[in-house]
C-alpha positions as CSV (number, residue, x, y, z in Angstrom):
1,M,21.8,-28.3,-22.8
2,K,21.5,-26.3,-26.0
3,L,24.8,-27.8,-27.4
4,K,23.4,-31.3,-27.3
5,K,20.2,-30.2,-29.1
6,F,22.3,-28.4,-31.7
7,T,24.5,-31.5,-32.3
8,A,21.4,-33.7,-32.8
9,L,20.0,-31.2,-35.3
10,F,23.4,-30.9,-37.2
11,L,23.6,-34.7,-37.5
12,T,20.1,-34.9,-38.8
13,A,20.8,-32.1,-41.4
14,F,24.0,-33.9,-42.4
15,L,22.4,-37.2,-43.1
16,T,19.5,-35.5,-44.9
17,V,22.0,-33.7,-47.3
18,G,23.8,-37.0,-47.9
19,A,20.6,-38.7,-48.8
20,L,19.6,-36.0,-51.2
21,A,23.0,-36.0,-52.8
22,G,22.6,-39.6,-53.8
23,C,19.5,-38.7,-55.8
24,G,21.3,-36.3,-58.1
25,N,20.9,-38.5,-61.3
26,S,17.1,-38.4,-61.3
27,N,15.5,-36.6,-64.3
28,N,13.7,-33.3,-63.9
29,N,10.2,-34.7,-63.9
30,S,11.2,-37.1,-61.1
31,N,12.8,-34.2,-59.2
32,N,9.7,-32.1,-59.5
33,S,7.5,-34.9,-58.4
34,S,9.8,-35.7,-55.6
35,E,10.0,-32.1,-54.5
36,T,6.2,-31.8,-54.4
37,Q,5.9,-35.1,-52.5
38,T,8.5,-33.9,-50.0
39,Q,6.7,-30.6,-49.5
40,N,3.5,-32.5,-48.9
41,N,5.3,-34.8,-46.4
42,V,6.7,-31.9,-44.6
43,T,3.3,-30.3,-44.3
44,E,1.8,-33.5,-42.9
45,E,4.7,-33.9,-40.5
46,N,4.3,-30.4,-39.2
47,K,0.6,-31.1,-38.6
48,V,1.5,-34.2,-36.7
49,E,4.1,-32.4,-34.7
50,N,1.7,-29.7,-33.8
51,S,-1.0,-32.2,-32.8
52,E,1.6,-34.1,-30.7
53,K,2.9,-31.3,-28.6
54,T,3.2,-32.2,-24.9
55,N,1.0,-30.3,-22.6
56,I,3.0,-29.0,-19.6
57,N,1.6,-27.2,-16.5
58,I,4.0,-24.7,-15.0
59,A,3.7,-22.6,-11.9
60,V,5.9,-19.5,-11.4
61,L,6.1,-17.0,-8.6
62,K,5.6,-13.3,-8.9
63,G,9.0,-11.6,-8.6
64,P,12.5,-12.6,-9.7
65,T,11.9,-16.3,-10.1
66,G,9.1,-15.6,-12.5
67,I,10.7,-12.9,-14.6
68,G,12.9,-15.2,-16.6
69,A,9.8,-17.1,-18.0
70,V,8.0,-14.1,-19.6
71,K,9.4,-14.6,-23.2
72,L,8.5,-18.3,-23.0
73,M,5.0,-17.2,-22.0
74,E,4.8,-15.0,-25.0
75,D,6.1,-17.6,-27.4
76,D,3.7,-20.1,-26.0
77,E,0.8,-17.6,-26.6
78,K,2.0,-17.4,-30.2
79,G,2.1,-21.1,-30.6
80,T,5.8,-21.2,-31.5
81,C,7.1,-23.4,-28.7
82,D,8.0,-27.1,-28.9
83,N,5.4,-27.8,-26.2
84,D,2.1,-26.4,-25.1
85,Y,2.6,-24.6,-21.8
86,N,-0.1,-23.7,-19.3
87,F,1.2,-21.1,-16.9
88,T,-0.1,-20.4,-13.4
89,I,1.2,-17.2,-11.6
90,V,1.2,-17.4,-7.8
91,A,2.1,-14.9,-5.1
92,S,3.4,-17.2,-2.4
93,P,5.6,-20.4,-2.4
94,D,3.0,-22.1,-0.2
95,E,0.6,-22.1,-3.1
96,I,3.0,-24.3,-5.1
97,N,3.5,-27.1,-2.5
98,A,0.1,-28.8,-3.0
99,K,0.1,-28.2,-6.7
100,I,3.4,-30.2,-7.1
101,I,2.4,-32.9,-4.6
102,N,-1.0,-33.6,-6.2
103,G,0.3,-33.4,-9.7
104,E,-1.6,-30.2,-10.6
105,V,1.6,-28.8,-12.0
106,D,4.6,-30.5,-13.7
107,I,7.2,-27.8,-13.4
108,A,7.6,-24.9,-11.0
109,A,9.9,-22.0,-10.4
110,V,10.4,-21.9,-6.7
111,P,12.7,-20.8,-3.9
112,T,15.7,-23.2,-3.8
113,N,15.1,-24.4,-0.3
114,L,11.5,-25.3,-1.2
115,G,12.8,-27.6,-3.9
116,A,14.8,-29.5,-1.2
117,V,11.8,-29.5,1.2
118,L,9.6,-31.0,-1.5
119,Y,12.2,-33.6,-2.5
120,N,12.3,-34.9,1.1
121,K,8.5,-34.5,1.6
122,T,7.7,-36.6,-1.5
123,E,10.5,-39.1,-0.8
124,G,12.4,-38.3,-4.0
125,E,9.6,-37.5,-6.4
126,V,10.9,-34.0,-7.2
127,E,14.1,-33.0,-9.1
128,L,16.0,-29.8,-9.4
129,A,16.8,-29.0,-13.0
130,A,18.2,-25.4,-13.0
131,L,19.0,-22.4,-10.9
132,N,17.3,-19.2,-12.2
133,T,17.9,-16.5,-9.5
134,L,20.9,-15.7,-7.3
135,G,21.0,-13.1,-4.5
136,V,18.4,-10.4,-4.7
137,L,17.8,-9.5,-1.1
138,Y,18.3,-6.0,0.4
139,V,17.6,-4.2,3.6
140,V,15.9,-0.9,2.7
141,E,15.6,1.9,5.3
142,K,13.7,5.1,5.6
143,G,16.5,7.0,7.3
144,D,20.2,6.8,7.7
145,T,20.9,4.7,10.8
146,I,21.8,1.3,9.2
147,K,25.4,1.3,8.1
148,S,26.3,-2.3,8.9
149,I,24.6,-5.6,9.8
150,N,25.4,-4.8,13.5
151,D,23.2,-1.7,13.3
152,L,20.1,-4.0,13.0
153,S,20.6,-5.0,16.7
154,G,17.6,-3.9,18.7
155,K,15.6,-2.9,15.6
156,S,12.2,-4.0,14.3
157,I,11.9,-4.8,10.6
158,V,9.3,-6.0,8.2
159,A,10.1,-8.8,5.8
160,S,8.7,-11.2,3.3
161,G,9.5,-14.8,2.5
162,K,8.9,-16.6,5.8
163,G,9.7,-20.3,5.5
164,S,11.9,-19.8,2.4
165,V,15.4,-18.4,1.6
166,P,14.9,-14.8,2.9
167,E,14.0,-16.0,6.4
168,Y,16.8,-18.5,6.6
169,A,19.4,-16.3,5.0
170,I,18.8,-13.3,7.3
171,N,18.6,-15.5,10.4
172,Y,21.8,-17.3,9.5
173,I,23.6,-13.9,8.9
174,L,22.3,-12.5,12.2
175,E,23.4,-15.6,14.1
176,K,26.9,-15.6,12.6
177,N,27.3,-12.0,13.6
178,G,26.1,-12.7,17.2
179,I,22.9,-10.6,16.8
180,T,19.9,-12.0,18.7
181,D,17.6,-9.1,19.4
182,V,16.1,-8.2,15.9
183,N,12.3,-8.3,15.8
184,I,11.2,-9.5,12.3
185,D,7.5,-9.1,11.3
186,Y,6.9,-11.3,8.2
187,K,4.3,-10.4,5.7
188,T,2.6,-12.9,3.4
189,E,3.6,-11.2,0.2
190,H,6.5,-9.0,-0.8
191,A,4.1,-6.2,-1.7
192,E,2.8,-6.1,1.8
193,A,6.3,-5.5,3.2
194,V,6.7,-2.7,0.7
195,T,3.4,-1.1,1.7
196,A,4.3,-1.2,5.3
197,L,7.5,0.6,4.5
198,T,6.1,3.2,2.2
199,S,3.1,3.9,4.4
200,G,5.3,4.7,7.4
201,D,4.2,1.6,9.4
202,A,7.8,0.4,9.3
203,T,11.1,2.1,8.7
204,I,13.2,-0.9,7.9
205,A,12.4,-3.8,5.5
206,L,14.1,-6.9,4.2
207,I,12.7,-7.3,0.6
208,P,13.9,-8.7,-2.7
209,E,14.2,-7.1,-6.1
210,P,12.1,-6.2,-8.0
211,N,10.2,-5.0,-4.9
212,V,13.2,-2.9,-3.9
213,T,12.9,-0.8,-7.0
214,A,9.1,-0.4,-6.5
215,A,9.7,0.8,-2.9
216,L,12.4,3.3,-3.9
217,A,10.2,4.7,-6.7
218,A,7.3,5.1,-4.3
219,D,9.2,6.9,-1.6
220,P,12.4,8.9,-2.5
221,E,13.3,9.0,1.2
222,L,14.0,5.3,1.2
223,R,17.5,3.9,0.5
224,I,19.3,0.6,0.2
225,A,21.1,0.1,3.5
226,L,22.5,-3.4,3.1
227,N,23.1,-5.9,0.3
228,I,22.3,-9.3,1.8
229,T,24.4,-11.1,-0.8
230,D,27.4,-9.2,0.5
231,E,26.6,-10.0,4.1
232,W,26.1,-13.6,3.2
233,N,29.5,-13.8,1.5
234,K,31.2,-12.5,4.6
235,V,30.0,-15.4,6.8
236,S,29.2,-18.4,4.5
237,D,32.6,-19.8,3.6
238,G,32.2,-19.4,-0.2
239,S,28.7,-20.9,-0.8
240,V,26.5,-19.1,-3.3
241,L,23.3,-17.4,-2.2
242,S,20.9,-19.1,-4.6
243,M,17.4,-17.8,-4.4
244,G,15.4,-19.6,-7.0
245,G,15.4,-22.6,-9.3
246,I,13.3,-24.9,-11.5
247,I,11.9,-28.1,-10.1
248,A,9.8,-30.8,-11.8
249,R,8.0,-33.9,-10.8
250,K,10.2,-37.0,-11.3
251,D,7.4,-39.0,-12.9
252,F,6.8,-36.2,-15.4
253,I,10.4,-36.1,-16.4
254,D,10.7,-39.9,-16.7
255,N,7.6,-40.0,-19.0
256,N,8.4,-36.9,-21.0
257,K,12.2,-36.5,-21.1
258,E,12.5,-35.1,-24.6
259,A,9.7,-32.6,-23.9
260,F,11.3,-31.6,-20.6
261,D,14.7,-31.1,-22.2
262,N,13.0,-29.0,-24.9
263,F,11.4,-26.9,-22.1
264,L,14.8,-26.3,-20.5
265,D,16.2,-25.2,-23.8
266,E,13.3,-22.8,-24.4
267,Y,13.5,-21.6,-20.8
268,E,17.2,-20.9,-21.1
269,D,16.5,-18.9,-24.3
270,S,13.8,-16.9,-22.5
271,I,16.2,-16.0,-19.7
272,E,18.8,-14.9,-22.2
273,F,16.2,-12.8,-24.0
274,V,15.2,-11.1,-20.7
275,N,18.7,-10.2,-19.8
276,E,19.6,-8.9,-23.2
277,N,16.3,-7.1,-24.1
278,S,15.2,-5.4,-20.9
279,D,12.9,-2.9,-22.6
280,E,10.8,-5.5,-24.3
281,A,11.1,-7.9,-21.4
282,S,9.8,-5.3,-19.0
283,Q,6.6,-5.0,-21.1
284,L,6.1,-8.7,-20.9
285,V,6.7,-8.7,-17.1
286,A,3.8,-6.3,-16.7
287,K,1.7,-8.1,-19.3
288,Y,1.8,-11.4,-17.5
289,G,1.4,-10.0,-14.0
290,I,4.9,-10.7,-12.6
291,M,5.2,-7.0,-11.7
292,P,2.4,-4.4,-12.0
293,K,4.3,-1.8,-14.0
294,A,6.7,-2.1,-17.0
295,E,8.7,1.0,-16.0
296,L,9.5,-0.5,-12.6
297,A,10.4,-3.8,-14.2
298,L,12.8,-2.0,-16.6
299,K,14.7,-0.6,-13.6
300,A,14.6,-3.8,-11.6
301,I,15.6,-6.4,-14.2
302,P,19.4,-5.5,-14.2
303,N,19.4,-6.0,-10.4
304,C,17.4,-9.3,-10.3
305,N,20.4,-11.6,-10.8
306,I,18.5,-13.8,-13.3
307,V,20.6,-16.7,-14.5
308,Y,20.3,-20.1,-16.1
309,I,22.6,-22.7,-14.5
310,D,22.1,-26.4,-15.0
311,D,23.8,-29.8,-14.9
312,E,27.0,-30.2,-12.8
313,E,27.5,-26.5,-12.5
314,M,24.1,-26.2,-10.9
315,K,24.8,-29.1,-8.5
316,N,28.2,-27.7,-7.5
317,S,26.7,-24.2,-6.9
318,I,23.8,-25.2,-4.8
319,E,25.2,-28.1,-2.6
320,G,27.3,-25.7,-0.4
321,F,24.3,-23.4,0.0
322,Y,22.1,-26.3,1.1
323,E,24.8,-27.4,3.6
324,V,24.8,-23.9,5.1
325,L,21.0,-23.9,5.4
326,Y,21.0,-27.3,6.9
327,S,23.7,-26.5,9.5
328,Y,21.7,-23.5,10.6
329,E,18.2,-25.0,10.5
330,P,17.6,-28.6,9.2
331,K,13.9,-28.0,8.5
332,S,14.9,-25.3,6.0
333,V,15.8,-28.1,3.5
334,G,13.2,-30.6,4.7
335,G,15.1,-32.2,7.6
336,K,18.0,-33.7,5.6
337,L,20.3,-32.8,2.7
338,P,19.1,-33.9,-0.7
339,D,21.1,-36.8,-2.2
340,E,22.5,-37.2,-5.7
341,N,19.1,-38.2,-7.2
342,F,17.7,-34.7,-6.5
343,Y,19.8,-33.1,-9.2
344,Y,18.6,-33.5,-12.8
345,I,21.7,-33.9,-15.0
346,S,20.9,-34.1,-18.7
347,E,22.4,-36.8,-20.8
């Protein structure tokens, strides 16, 4: 995405230099007058550009899918972005459904399966533009009894993410391992599952980063028992466990393609910043309410598997994952696999 933008800027600069070179024989007075006029024109152009920024409403989830946007949030607050962004932070994927369908938000960072569900529910009015989070799920235990996935047999665990990737991923893994007697109590929010674990109401939990880090910090007797990404890889025939992505309303993209592409460039930059500057990023994560404490965010960010994958690489990465989900539970992707039009490929 950024390469195409760079090429366009380079060509513009090249043509500008060529045009200026052709004016080299003008006298000094003419040059000074021209320079002054150029400066005035640039000032006026900047005013026009600022007044013509596209307003974009964006919803992001607390947790890993929201972490990558924090630098973009700060840049927007400073007024340095190509667009004007209005961010809404939500705790549950369910809060995003209606916002996308009724046009309240234009872009959203969501669980990958929700993108497919909304595509089918809206009959093609949603597109997937990028992946932003890979595997971040872990089984955390207070004790030392869970050594393998088979040790979950007969156990009761708390979890979060019902109706999204965590539920379908763990159920698929259990089924593939022939395990049918695990009792899973789903909490509305990740923090509720952590509280159940740290308070002693539960001894085993399925939770994502950064909540894993928060739980371990709250109770030193807790430990990571299973990495769900590893368990997924053992049974999924090579598909990538893709947790989160960026979706947008098709009508918004069609009417604001340049602004949308600019958003993707700025969002990619934001993710790069987060991965390379975890100290500063952790402060922003706390500032914007993605996680409550910066020190926890600092520990969690390296384990959150935050990525930016778009275009054909995105499509190739996620198609196999959707096929696995569909083969296990068709409703997990909205009843049918999304077709080619679901994937936003920049041109």
